[in-house]
Steps between C-alpha positions, in 0.01 A plus 500: 500500500309722265385361175530831323785373290299197384192706383589657173132556403434695817237730339281209396528343850407829668198541270387150593530574872313833463218311319486250782479773767237690294278195475522409866459852638225590255289198582434621855317803345377404149211290636345787701334667208383172347341367823151642421482303178654190653243495784220577260598188295616263767296608797640471851472868617576384850821334398650747249750638762686164481578555137750768603588361841586153374766656264647719771510225767674254261744772369598625847545150650718385206734806486738415787492127425587534125750774578690262735474205258644713218803582726559123563422340161519781237283785385431393141311181577269668759436797278403260217282308745332833607424590137360155413284479813379860449405423136322181600303681768415772243373245245293330771350831615365564151320165507338552850134431516433601864641768719647221734688350207632840403631564850672155507665572157598851620692328790691299240589825322609650829741218565668581163496874582671427832799361315510756222539835678781434757699271271488757215662754727767253613583393146535863401753560779692180419521567122541876481829679553504737793515817295170410322304380805369843596337568166346156481392512864312820409340327200396200713351745760323696225328181375330471838363852466393445141323178578285682750385736214466259218363204699153652562498680158583187316259296704218747419583515132524123452177440689300756302636420153592127509402281796603473862678165431769696298603686816666164579572366148712808421763358737561202273674680210676733745620205705608307194717793381652540854559127516686495168711804592615356831533132404688581170728782614569488874819306592508456875798451724511142625619588845228447749503401870289182507368456858222311668161663433334655806165321463381581852572871445327495169192326643463729803553811283235383253252427778559830673454700175184312402345537853574873510363563147185309563442681824545842335285415199209340693510721813243779511342372172370147511580450870513743797849586621404347842372174346660171596633433142676836463650485854607141429672608170683780680603250775622257235701777340661595833586138594639419147700826496664415828570146379648645178726741685616222725563263208697764300747544793581126490493425129832462311364683196203700622234625256545855649841559642486702816883538489429752212280714727806574716622714210367856539449567127307176439278544809422866424422428135252228598333737754481774232329259259259373769378851610514681163300212341229549773485876441496471124207253488280749687556751217440233229171395652339813648601781257274357220217471751548862614506624140186308395305487827577842648598726208238330281748423226390271213553133571809494289715190529713511816811466284440836340403663836835387645703598193673805642612310808621199296688711250671689780597170666662378170697825482662450850536125452706565181685794651584308819643217289726752307629663821572199710865483389551876556351542843404301810170300523414710801546828309250377245244352739478769761391792277262277293334350806471852642285578193292191571432630855427847365262375223315260734466771761365751249234259374382475864427883489272489194151640536190351317506790262874472419609558141607209283823693418594519865449120553698437181797699639481295827486180300811601309675558835399151619619343177837679511532392863445127444668450159859468624400227740419277203852514360733615774387270787534191291864581425574618859363174650748284303791746534827307560329156503645196328316350196394210732313748724332733247205288409389460875571865575310626190200264570485617862489863395207436259324288752518760775387775263199291398428422866503875580255573219270219604491600863475863395197450273317308772588739788411809294177334396393445859595869583311643204192297563492591871527871435241493223245313718560729804471812285175389336363399842574853626389701199204303372402322819511143372733230393390163398741423219237602246245753402210478759252618229567184305716692245781348293791575736722283711715748681733235634639503148650844420479408124120534535541871460710474179204448266336818362182295461493414868586856609214632293249301704604648834331818637747790458517595869571126596746468218688811629528350851600158366774660281633701793502186706692311229744797464553505881561127514747498213703802613514360857627170357777701327586665827558146639695405187754775587622270782647219281633769261683666792631158624636434149677836506636430847637156384664676197683741733692201645605342171861605525724643229537207266440553125513263210872428434740215476644542852259260662427270209427155643682563827223420748534152652197281526552406860209359697 
């Protein structure tokens, strides 16, 4: 049963949900530009990666669990729980005195974020009449794109003009407003299917995600990929994943329902999210490095560098939302993902002396290509599902997209580093991870070339070869990124002819 009829103040509720999504999605990027100041004050340069990783691990692990719990016991209480935990984590982050404390508090924030995003989408589909869902789905998708722009920009501004602690404290008034809007005005349907909680499934999923994330974060950085610790973490991930899959086939109410994967539209939507997320993260990470390290652009904040791509993604996210009721999900996803393939492939052809205009055009293509996935796939994944299934389905979609981005960023990092090292070994005749003359560079970090001060200290002929090596490594990485973009397009081709309409509203059985 939808609760649309019981939500007269729908606009206020939607505003509260959007605020919740904005906070949770922005907090994965807002810290990046503040990290220099944070490390400068708290120390712990060797541990700063955990400040971001702790948030992502907790958020990803929580998504499917909270999504399922919201199906069983109601959305409102778990959304409120998410906001309160997120605000508590934010308040604690601002008081951190060491980098280890900050990472622990970020994990608390991430637990709250894991409840906010999927449940907000599920509430929107429960509370909003069918005819308005497309527009609002587009708005929800656009928030993801906007958070990618404003997260780094806001983080930089707050750090420069106030203090890094306010990167976290800003969530307190925002969270309070969202809390009042949802608590005061959302009237939820009381019909929920209360079932035994799948604790074994939750535990094995949590263990698998944590093992994989730690292996990807530590491997190739603090420990060699062939080290016992990294191999042990991958082995733990494999064993726990097998246990999780086995558990879910036996559980009465599984955390992730494999019965849903038998539906073509659901399965193809999940695959599109997985692969398009992996391709998109390559553009988000490596285009700013190309602009600053290869083209020698000013070290402008990455949010401004990516502005054309993000604005383009907001356009297709909104447009996709509007058109979902008029045409099939497949008709929206195939042409946009074709643009993603085209844009990614064109970036792979860039020369070291390419014009900024040309790269901007390619960025716009990538943005237009990925935008619809933010709004259309979320709706397609829960097409025809009952209210008792939507939370779990929405959470699984967001979890899989995050997983694709996480694996993508690690895989492309390995590829880029490999091609950069082999190119420098060939062109300059050495590779030690640093400047053999005792200079300021550490070439294992591509960001080392982003500083004009650092570039000015390198001999011009050496800088030219390094720049060409960096260009070659990034464009080759984009050539590899075409593969997940193509796989996303291929999955979209099999989505079927469904579009957002009332014909399949809540018809899919939950069968296990």
